[in-house]
ZAMARGU-4260 file (C-alpha; in steps of 0.2 Angstrom, whole numbers, plus 5000, padded with zeros to 4 digits):
<rodrens>
0) 5103/5579/4818 | 5096/5563/4827 | 5090/5563/4845 | 5099/5549/4856 | 5085/5537/4856
5) 5087/5535/4836 | 5108/5534/4836 | 5103/5519/4849 | 5091/5512/4834 | 5103/5513/4822
10) 5118/5505/4832 | 5109/5489/4835 | 5103/5491/4816 | 5122/5490/4812 | 5128/5474/4803
15) 5142/5473/4813 | 5132/5475/4829 | 5119/5460/4824 | 5135/5448/4819 | 5142/5453/4838
20) 5124/5449/4848 | 5126/5434/4837 | 5140/5429/4842 | 5136/5431/4861 | 5120/5424/4860
25) 5128/5408/4850 | 5143/5406/4863 | 5129/5405/4877 | 5118/5394/4869 | 5134/5382/4868
30) 5135/5382/4886 | 5121/5377/4889 | 5121/5363/4876 | 5138/5357/4883 | 5130/5357/4900
35) 5114/5347/4892 | 5126/5333/4885 | 5135/5332/4901 | 5121/5330/4911 | 5121/5313/4918
40) 5107/5299/4914 | 5093/5305/4905 | 5098/5325/4908 | 5088/5338/4911 | 5069/5340/4902
45) 5068/5359/4903 | 5087/5360/4897 | 5084/5350/4885 | 5070/5358/4880 | 5078/5376/4878
50) 5092/5366/4868 | 5080/5360/4857 | 5071/5377/4855 | 5087/5386/4851 | 5093/5376/4839
55) 5078/5376/4832 | 5077/5396/4829 | 5094/5396/4821 | 5088/5381/4809 | 5073/5392/4807
60) 5082/5408/4804 | 5094/5399/4791 | 5079/5395/4782 | 5072/5413/4783 | 5087/5419/4774
65) 5091/5407/4762 | 5072/5408/4755 | 5076/5426/4756 | 5091/5425/4745 | 5084/5414/4733
70) 5068/5425/4729 | 5080/5439/4727 | 5089/5428/4714 | 5106/5431/4722 | 5120/5425/4713
75) 5129/5418/4729 | 5127/5398/4731 | 5115/5391/4742 | 5120/5371/4741 | 5130/5375/4757
80) 5117/5383/4766 | 5103/5370/4759 | 5114/5355/4766 | 5115/5365/4782 | 5097/5367/4784
85) 5096/5348/4780 | 5109/5342/4794 | 5102/5354/4805 | 5084/5346/4802 | 5087/5330/4805
90) 5096/5331/4821 | 5081/5340/4830 | 5070/5327/4825 | 5082/5312/4832 | 5085/5326/4846
95) 5066/5328/4849 | 5062/5310/4845 | 5074/5301/4856 | 5081/5314/4869 | 5066/5322/4873
100) 5048/5312/4867 | 5059/5296/4868 | 5067/5295/4886 | 5054/5306/4895 | 5035/5300/4888
105) 5039/5283/4877 | 5053/5275/4891 | 5062/5268/4875 | 5076/5269/4890 | 5090/5274/4873
110) 5102/5285/4884 | 5117/5279/4875 | 5109/5283/4857 | 5101/5299/4863 | 5120/5303/4872
115) 5125/5300/4856 | 5115/5309/4844 | 5117/5324/4856 | 5137/5322/4857 | 5140/5323/4838
120) 5129/5337/4837 | 5137/5348/4850 | 5151/5345/4840 | 5142/5351/4825 | 5138/5365/4833
125) 5156/5369/4838 | 5164/5366/4822 | 5150/5380/4816 | 5160/5391/4823 | 5175/5389/4810
130) 5164/5394/4797 | 5149/5406/4802 | 5159/5416/4814 | 5177/5416/4814 | 5179/5418/4797
135) 5177/5437/4799 | 5192/5437/4810 | 5209/5445/4802 | 5222/5432/4806 | 5210/5417/4805
140) 5200/5421/4791 | 5215/5419/4780 | 5219/5402/4789 | 5202/5394/4786 | 5205/5398/4767
145) 5221/5391/4767 | 5214/5376/4777 | 5201/5374/4766 | 5211/5372/4748 | 5224/5360/4760
150) 5209/5348/4765 | 5200/5349/4748 | 5217/5349/4735 | 5229/5338/4747 | 5220/5329/4761
155) 5208/5319/4750 | 5222/5315/4738 | 5234/5309/4752 | 5216/5297/4756 | 5218/5291/4739
160) 5235/5284/4744 | 5232/5278/4759 | 5216/5267/4756 | 5229/5259/4745 | 5244/5255/4758
165) 5232/5251/4771 | 5215/5239/4763 | 5235/5231/4753 | 5243/5229/4772 | 5227/5225/4783
170) 5221/5211/4772 | 5240/5203/4770 | 5242/5207/4790 | 5225/5199/4794 | 5228/5184/4783
175) 5244/5177/4790 | 5242/5183/4808 | 5224/5174/4807 | 5224/5158/4797 | 5208/5151/4799
180) 5197/5162/4805 | 5180/5164/4800 | 5175/5171/4785 | 5162/5184/4793 | 5159/5201/4800
185) 5174/5201/4813 | 5186/5196/4798 | 5183/5211/4788 | 5184/5222/4803 | 5201/5216/4809
190) 5208/5216/4793 | 5198/5237/4786 | 5198/5243/4805 | 5209/5234/4818 | 5224/5231/4808
195) 5221/5244/4793 | 5215/5260/4802 | 5216/5259/4819 | 5235/5253/4819 | 5240/5272/4814
200) 5235/5277/4827 | 5239/5261/4843 | 5251/5252/4843 | 5241/5236/4852 | 5253/5220/4844
205) 5249/5206/4857 | 5244/5193/4842 | 5259/5197/4832 | 5270/5192/4849 | 5262/5176/4856
210) 5248/5163/4851 | 5230/5169/4863 | 5219/5154/4860 | 5230/5140/4857 | 5242/5134/4843
215) 5237/5140/4826 | 5248/5126/4814 | 5242/5111/4807 | 5249/5095/4815 | 5247/5082/4803
220) 5260/5065/4809 | 5253/5052/4796 | 5257/5057/4778 | 5236/5056/4771 | 5233/5067/4783
225) 5244/5079/4776 | 5238/5078/4759 | 5220/5077/4762 | 5220/5091/4775 | 5213/5106/4765
230) 5198/5093/4759 | 5192/5088/4779 | 5196/5106/4784 | 5186/5112/4769 | 5173/5097/4769
235) 5175/5094/4751 | 5172/5105/4735 | 5160/5113/4745 | 5172/5124/4752 | 5163/5127/4768
240) 5176/5128/4783 | 5162/5128/4798 | 5169/5107/4804 | 5175/5111/4820 | 5180/5091/4824
245) 5191/5092/4806 | 5203/5108/4815 | 5204/5097/4833 | 5208/5082/4823 | 5225/5091/4817
250) 5228/5101/4834 | 5218/5117/4831 | 5206/5121/4846 | 5199/5136/4840 | 5199/5144/4822
255) 5201/5161/4828 | 5217/5157/4834 | 5233/5168/4830 | 5250/5162/4821 | 5264/5172/4823
260) 5276/5173/4812 | 5292/5186/4806 | 5282/5190/4790 | 5268/5198/4798 | 5281/5207/4806
265) 5288/5212/4789 | 5273/5216/4782 | 5267/5228/4798 | 5285/5237/4797 | 5284/5241/4777
270) 5268/5247/4781 | 5271/5259/4795 | 5285/5264/4786 | 5276/5271/4771 | 5261/5277/4781
275) 5266/5284/4795 | 5285/5291/4788 | 5283/5291/4770 | 5263/5298/4767 | 5262/5307/4784
280) 5277/5316/4776 | 5271/5321/4759 | 5256/5326/4766 | 5264/5340/4777 | 5276/5345/4762
285) 5259/5345/4751 | 5252/5356/4765 | 5265/5367/4765 | 5265/5371/4744 | 5250/5374/4745
290) 5249/5386/4757 | 5263/5396/4752 | 5252/5394/4734 | 5235/5402/4740 | 5243/5413/4753
295) 5241/5431/4741 | 5225/5423/4738 | 5217/5419/4753 | 5219/5438/4759 | 5207/5442/4744
300) 5195/5429/4748 | 5194/5431/4765 | 5190/5451/4761 | 5176/5445/4751 | 5168/5430/4763
305) 5169/5446/4778 | 5159/5455/4767 | 5147/5442/4761 | 5144/5440/4780 | 5142/5458/4785
310) 5128/5462/4769 | 5121/5442/4777 | 5117/5451/4792 | 5112/5470/4786 | 5096/5459/4780
315) 5095/5448/4797 | 5082/5454/4811 | 5090/5465/4826 | 5087/5450/4838 | 5098/5436/4838
320) 5091/5419/4842 | 5082/5412/4851 | 5077/5430/4855 | 5074/5431/4837 | 5056/5424/4839
325) 5052/5441/4846 | 5059/5448/4829 | 5046/5435/4819 | 5032/5442/4831 | 5034/5460/4829
330) 5037/5456/4809 | 5024/5445/4807 | 5012/5460/4817 | 5019/5473/4806 | 5018/5464/4789
335) 4999/5462/4792 | 4995/5478/4796 | 5005/5483/4782 | 4993/5472/4772 | 4980/5476/4779
340) 4983/5497/4778 | 4987/5495/4760 | 4973/5484/4753 | 4962/5499/4762 | 4970/5512/4753
345) 4971/5504/4736 | 4949/5500/4740 | 4947/5516/4743 | 4957/5525/4729 | 4949/5514/4718
350) 4932/5520/4724 | 4936/5538/4726 | 4941/5533/4706 | 4925/5528/4699 | 4916/5541/4709
355) 4925/5556/4701 | 4924/5548/4683 | 4904/5546/4689 | 4904/5564/4693 | 4914/5570/4678
360) 4903/5562/4665 | 4887/5569/4673 | 4892/5586/4676 | 4875/5597/4673 | 4876/5615/4665
365) 4867/5629/4674 | 4854/5628/4661 | 4848/5611/4667 | 4837/5609/4678 | 4841/5610/4697
370) 4836/5594/4705 | 4849/5583/4695 | 4861/5600/4704 | 4856/5596/4721 | 4860/5579/4718
375) 4877/5582/4710 | 4882/5595/4725 | 4876/5580/4740 | 4887/5567/4730 | 4903/5579/4729
380) 4899/5584/4747 | 4900/5563/4754 | 4918/5560/4744 | 4924/5575/4752 | 4919/5567/4768
385) 4924/5552/4763 | 4940/5558/4757 | 4945/5568/4773 | 4941/5552/4786 | 4952/5542/4775
390) 4966/5558/4774 | 4966/5558/4790 | 4972/5539/4791 | 4983/5538/4779 | 4991/5554/4784
395) 4998/5549/4802 | 5017/5545/4802 | 5016/5528/4805 | 5004/5524/4788 | 5015/5537/4778
400) 5031/5526/4782 | 5022/5509/4776 | 5016/5518/4759 | 5034/5526/4757 | 5040/5507/4759
405) 5030/5501/4750 | 5035/5511/4736 | 5053/5510/4737 | 5050/5491/4738 | 5043/5491/4720
410) 5056/5505/4713 | 5067/5489/4721 | 5062/5476/4713 | 5063/5486/4695 | 5079/5489/4697
415) 5084/5473/4708 | 5098/5468/4698 | 5109/5485/4701 | 5106/5481/4721 | 5112/5463/4717
420) 5124/5459/4731 | 5138/5453/4721 | 5136/5470/4709 | 5137/5480/4724 | 5153/5471/4729
425) 5160/5472/4713 | 5154/5491/4712 | 5164/5492/4730 | 5178/5485/4722 | 5178/5499/4706
430) 5176/5515/4719 | 5190/5509/4728 | 5200/5506/4712 | 5195/5523/4706 | 5200/5529/4725
435) 5216/5522/4723 | 5221/5531/4705 | 5213/5546/4712 | 5228/5546/4724 | 5244/5540/4714
440) 5236/5554/4703 | 5237/5566/4715 | 5255/5561/4722 | 5262/5560/4705 | 5254/5580/4705
445) 5262/5583/4722 | 5279/5575/4715 | 5278/5586/4703 | 5277/5601/4711 | 5290/5594/4724
450) 5303/5592/4709 | 5299/5612/4704 | 5304/5617/4722 | 5321/5608/4721 | 5324/5623/4712
455) 5323/5635/4727 | 5332/5624/4739 | 5350/5627/4731 | 5348/5642/4747 | 5347/5627/4758
460) 5363/5621/4755 | 5375/5629/4766 | 5363/5622/4781 | 5364/5604/4774 | 5381/5605/4773
465) 5385/5601/4793 | 5373/5588/4790 | 5382/5579/4776 | 5398/5578/4787 | 5390/5572/4797
470) 5383/5556/4783 | 5398/5556/4779 | 5407/5551/4793 | 5397/5538/4795 | 5400/5533/4781
475) 5418/5531/4784 | 5413/5519/4799 | 5401/5508/4788 | 5416/5505/4775 | 5426/5502/4789
480) 5415/5487/4794 | 5413/5483/4778 | 5432/5481/4775 | 5433/5469/4792 | 5421/5459/4785
485) 5428/5456/4769 | 5444/5452/4775 | 5435/5439/4787 | 5426/5433/4775 | 5443/5432/4764
490) 5452/5422/4778 | 5439/5409/4779 | 5440/5407/4760 | 5459/5405/4764 | 5460/5392/4776
495) 5447/5383/4765 | 5457/5384/4750 | 5474/5377/4759 | 5466/5363/4765 | 5469/5353/4749
500) 5485/5364/4743 | 5503/5356/4743 | 5518/5366/4751 | 5526/5374/4734 | 5510/5384/4731
505) 5505/5389/4749 | 5511/5407/4745 | 5498/5410/4732 | 5486/5410/4749 | 5496/5425/4757
510) 5495/5437/4768 | 5479/5430/4783 | 5489/5430/4796 | 5499/5445/4794 | 5482/5454/4791
515) 5479/5449/4807 | 5471/5463/4818 | 5477/5468/4831 | 5496/5468/4828 | 5503/5452/4840
520) 5509/5457/4858 | 5499/5474/4854 | 5483/5482/4854 | 5488/5493/4838 | 5473/5488/4826
525) 5481/5485/4807 | 5475/5496/4793 | 5462/5488/4786 | 5468/5477/4769 | 5457/5467/4756
530) 5466/5455/4746 | 5462/5469/4730 | 5476/5479/4738 | 5488/5467/4746 | 5501/5469/4730
535) 5511/5487/4731 | 5508/5489/4711 | 5489/5491/4713 | 5488/5510/4721 | 5480/5513/4738
540) 5480/5534/4740 | 5472/5531/4757 | 5484/5518/4762 | 5489/5525/4782 | 5497/5510/4794
545) 5501/5511/4810 | 5521/5512/4812 | 5527/5496/4825 | 5542/5495/4832 | 5546/5485/4847
550) 5560/5491/4858 | 5573/5477/4864 | 5568/5477/4882 | 5550/5466/4876 | 5546/5454/4881
555) 5544/5445/4865 | 5563/5444/4865 | 5572/5430/4873 | 5586/5435/4880 | 5599/5428/4869
560) 5590/5439/4853 | 5588/5455/4862 | 5607/5458/4858 | 5602/5454/4839 | 5589/5467/4839
565) 5589/5480/4825 | 5586/5498/4831 | 5570/5509/4826 | 5574/5519/4809 | 5561/5532/4814
570) 5549/5533/4800 | 5538/5546/4794 | 5518/5542/4790 | 5520/5543/4771 | 5512/5534/4756
575) 5523/5516/4750 | 5525/5515/4736 | 5534/5502/4725 | 5551/5505/4715 | 5567/5500/4709
580) 5581/5497/4721 | 5587/5513/4725 | 5603/5518/4736 | 5603/5510/4750 | 5605/5519/4768
585) 5621/5521/4774 | 5622/5509/4789 | 5613/5496/4780 | 5615/5484/4764 | 5599/5478/4758
590) 5599/5461/4747 | 5616/5457/4750 | 5624/5445/4764 | 5638/5458/4777 | 5648/5454/4789
595) 5645/5466/4805 | 5651/5467/4823 | 5642/5467/4839 | 5645/5478/4853 | 5654/5466/4864
600) 5666/5464/4848 | 5658/5448/4841 | 5657/5447/4822 | 5644/5440/4813 | 5637/5438/4796
605) 5621/5446/4791 | 5612/5439/4778 | 5598/5454/4770 | 5597/5442/4754 | 5577/5436/4751
610) 5574/5416/4748 | 5558/5420/4739 | 5559/5414/4720 | 5554/5420/4704 | 5541/5410/4694
615) 5549/5409/4679 | 5567/5405/4683 | 5566/5396/4699 | 5580/5410/4706 | 5578/5422/4720
620) 5572/5438/4717 | 5577/5455/4725 | 5565/5465/4735 | 5559/5481/4733 | 5563/5495/4743
625) 5553/5512/4748 | 5557/5527/4736 | 5559/5540/4751 | 5566/5529/4765 | 5576/5516/4754
630) 5569/5505/4766 | 5561/5485/4761 | 5545/5481/4754 | 5537/5465/4760 | 5539/5456/4740
635) 5522/5451/4746 | 5510/5465/4748 | 5505/5476/4762 | 5500/5472/4777 | 5493/5485/4788
640) 5507/5488/4798 | 5523/5497/4794 | 5540/5497/4804 | 5548/5482/4810 | 5537/5475/4824
645) 5541/5461/4834 | 5555/5452/4822 | 5575/5458/4825 | 5578/5462/4807 | 5571/5474/4798
650) 5569/5465/4780 | 5569/5444/4778 | 5571/5437/4796 | 5578/5418/4794 | 5573/5404/4802
655) 5575/5385/4799 | 5562/5372/4804 | 5566/5351/4807 | 5550/5341/4807 | 5557/5324/4811
660) 5546/5310/4807 | 5544/5291/4810 | 5532/5277/4808 | 5518/5275/4819 | 5518/5259/4828
665) 5506/5247/4840 | 5512/5231/4845 | 5526/5231/4833 | 5513/5234/4817 | 5511/5250/4809
670) 5496/5261/4811 | 5487/5260/4794 | 5471/5268/4790 | 5462/5269/4771 | 5480/5258/4769
675) 5490/5273/4771 | 5502/5272/4787 | 5500/5285/4800 | 5517/5295/4803 | 5523/5301/4819
680) 5532/5320/4822 | 5544/5325/4835 | 5535/5343/4844 | 5543/5353/4859 | 5533/5362/4872
685) 5535/5380/4872 | 5540/5387/4890 | 5532/5405/4885 | 5517/5399/4878 | 5514/5381/4882
690) 5510/5377/4862 | 5518/5362/4854 | 5530/5368/4842 | 5542/5362/4830 | 5562/5361/4832
695) 5566/5379/4825 | 5581/5389/4826 | 5582/5406/4821 | 5598/5412/4809 | 5606/5428/4819
700) 5623/5425/4812 | 5634/5418/4824 | 5632/5402/4818 | 5628/5392/4801 | 5610/5388/4799
705) 5613/5371/4799 | 5622/5370/4815 | 5611/5384/4824 | 5597/5369/4821 | 5608/5355/4829
710) 5611/5366/4844 | 5592/5371/4846 | 5587/5352/4845 | 5600/5345/4854 | 5596/5357/4869
715) 5577/5354/4867 | 5579/5336/4865 | 5591/5331/4878 | 5591/5346/4889 | 5609/5349/4885
720) 5613/5369/4885 | 5632/5365/4883 | 5630/5357/4867 | 5648/5358/4857 | 5642/5357/4839
725) 5652/5368/4829 | 5645/5384/4823 | 5651/5379/4806 | 5638/5365/4802 | 5635/5361/4785
730) 5621/5354/4773 | 5628/5338/4775 | 5636/5339/4794 | 5618/5341/4799 | 5612/5327/4787
735) 5625/5316/4797 | 5619/5324/4812 | 5603/5317/4811 | 5607/5302/4804 | 5617/5296/4818
740) 5601/5294/4828 | 5596/5280/4817 | 5610/5267/4821 | 5604/5255/4831 | 5618/5256/4843
745) 5632/5268/4847 | 5645/5250/4842 | 5638/5247/4824 | 5636/5259/4810 | 5620/5248/4804
750) 5605/5261/4802 | 5587/5255/4803 | 5581/5268/4788 | 5585/5287/4787 | 5578/5298/4773
755) 5580/5318/4775 | 5573/5331/4763 | 5572/5349/4761 | 5552/5353/4758 | 5551/5372/4759
760) 5562/5385/4757 | 5552/5404/4754 | 5539/5416/4764 | 5532/5412/4778 | 5513/5420/4783
765) 5517/5424/4800 | 5509/5437/4814 | 5522/5448/4817 | 5524/5452/4795 | 5525/5472/4792
770) 5528/5480/4778 | 5547/5483/4781 | 5549/5464/4791 | 5547/5448/4787 | 5548/5428/4789
775) 5555/5418/4778 | 5558/5398/4784 | 5569/5385/4775 | 5560/5368/4781 | 5570/5351/4783
780) 5561/5334/4787 | 5571/5320/4793 | 5561/5304/4792 | 5565/5287/4802 | 5560/5271/4798
785) 5561/5262/4817 | 5553/5269/4832 | 5565/5267/4841 | 5578/5282/4837 | 5582/5295/4852
790) 5585/5282/4867 | 5590/5297/4876 | 5575/5307/4873 | 5569/5318/4888 | 5555/5311/4897
795) 5548/5327/4907 | 5534/5330/4896 | 5544/5343/4885 | 5546/5332/4871 | 5535/5321/4864
800) 5529/5311/4848 | 5511/5318/4840 | 5503/5311/4826 | 5502/5321/4811 | 5486/5323/4804
805) 5474/5338/4799 | 5470/5340/4818 | 5486/5345/4821 | 5486/5361/4833 | 5499/5374/4824
810) 5502/5390/4811 | 5493/5387/4797 | 5511/5384/4788 | 5513/5370/4799 | 5499/5361/4793
815) 5502/5364/4774 | 5523/5359/4779 | 5514/5344/4787 | 5503/5340/4773 | 5519/5341/4760
820) 5528/5330/4771 | 5515/5315/4772 | 5511/5318/4752 | 5532/5313/4752 | 5529/5299/4761
825) 5513/5295/4755 | 5505/5294/4773 | 5489/5293/4780 | 5483/5314/4784 | 5465/5317/4784
</rodrens>
């Protein structure tokens, strides 16, 4: 058990305590040093002497530690320590000679020089913090290791490259700006320092902008003066340009004049670009690579450096500089007393040993004379008495400690290689590695025991089932989130793919809008469907979509459409599979064109066939029916919603779209971009959504599809709701109707140029599509070569001409159809 004072002694002797006491005293020393440097004029003599004394104590302690390392034959490098001692000794000598002795006792008045010396010393002692005390920090230590590698490996390489650019560009720029400057030290300072090195940090370009000391160009008016100008300026073949009269003769008042020219600017710009931009960026990149390369090594190197610092402070005195002088005095007294005590003990041991040897050789027998026997007894008593006096001296506790320490030192010197600092470090590393292996063995043994215990854990399965249910629920939630993310990625992928696809191959990228959730006009979410599960031929047992069939009173239907909305078939949730055509329902004839009757007695023709053609023979195919409910199945696959949705009919819902285009003109000239003309298309504002859309007519069966688009266009373009166009328009009638707008006037039949094309007919990816109802469209393009058609077009802002470009806002299919139309007319679309 240790008492309180012994605990204090052990704490004060700990290496980490010594380190932090030295650190605190060093910070205080820097504070006084800073005050001494900033003190005005000659400074404060007492403060200067105190700072010098502190610095001297630090230097002396470094010398002592380095000497002990050398005597202990340590394998640690001493080069840095010796260099640091030399630098500190030089600083102490200059500080003492210029600042203390020179100013106060010899009156040299070198105030600026003395301040410069102690200023440089202050910077050195501040920078010393980075390498002496800060490396023990867990964050700054590895950072200093990386910084050291960056400076030694990368920064010096940067300086080598920089010197090439600095010397070449600095000399070239100075030679152009100062063509007549004298060859002296000032010229070299301008070339290397002012124009070369300092140009990186300052931007003084006054000598490049204007002439400061008069003209600098040779002004020779006579042919003879121009021919012999160099001979006169150089004093003949001596090449001594020191004749000011010759320069004045040629109009140069001063040889130090500067010449402005664009060549100097060019040289300066290339130098700034290479030095400031290129080399600086290269240095940053090199620093990044070096930092990443030594990232793993810096931690191990820092651990070793921290160990080295702490082991060094373990051998240092308890008191830090400048109080270390007290420790030196105590060490000196202790050393002298120990040496005297050891010498006295050695002398006493030799004397006693010789006396005992003498008595042993002359031991008398009982039969010899009694006189010698008495002499032996007296000598023995003298030795015993003498031994008892020194025994008391050597038996005291301080003397015993001194003798014991001396014996320990002798034994340590015999086995010095065992206590070497490097060996101790690697010994510690070996012990740490062995401890880790032991820990790994214990972990492995525990794992074996756990594997045995798992056999007994079968009894707890019933308890774990409840928690497994919660886990399964969370897994299902995570799976849904994953599917939603996958659908979103597929949507982005399809949008990117559609950018350069023509309309005929557009069906390969279907079911983007058809899988959009929630379903339009409702808050019902679609069942998540990935691209892999879209086809009906792919089995999907978990598929359980929502059934949606909006009533005809819903706002999504216009008043003119409500009469044609088909009733709900009351679908019960079931697994939808693909099958061949089976017996249809009684009231519905799928894949046929049938005639029906409305409640008001009007007859309508319902076309339930599909426009989707097969890829083999380009003929219309038959859509398949559900094998349980005998209702149509979307030929393109699952959508995540069953029922009629927001569409009018079950199965295909057909419509026809007219894309009316003309060439864009500006000041009676065609607008051309990248060698291609720009198309304009006629669009109308939807009164329900306020979006711009192309003219479209739904095929409801009361009129032909071509008559429907003509009537719809007439109502939209001319605001004429009493159109008398025939309900039985055929294709040719529709073409003639739109061709009539291409005539120059009503009285003539001359046209300005007209073309008509059916651009597409088939399936449309629409937000309203479901598993049992979908949209199909026939798209026509009517193109006019002139920009004067439709003279009576409404001017209330509902109908406008918009450029056909990729920025056209609309459904994805509208972008695809416009791209196809521009491809047909070889127009611009980007």
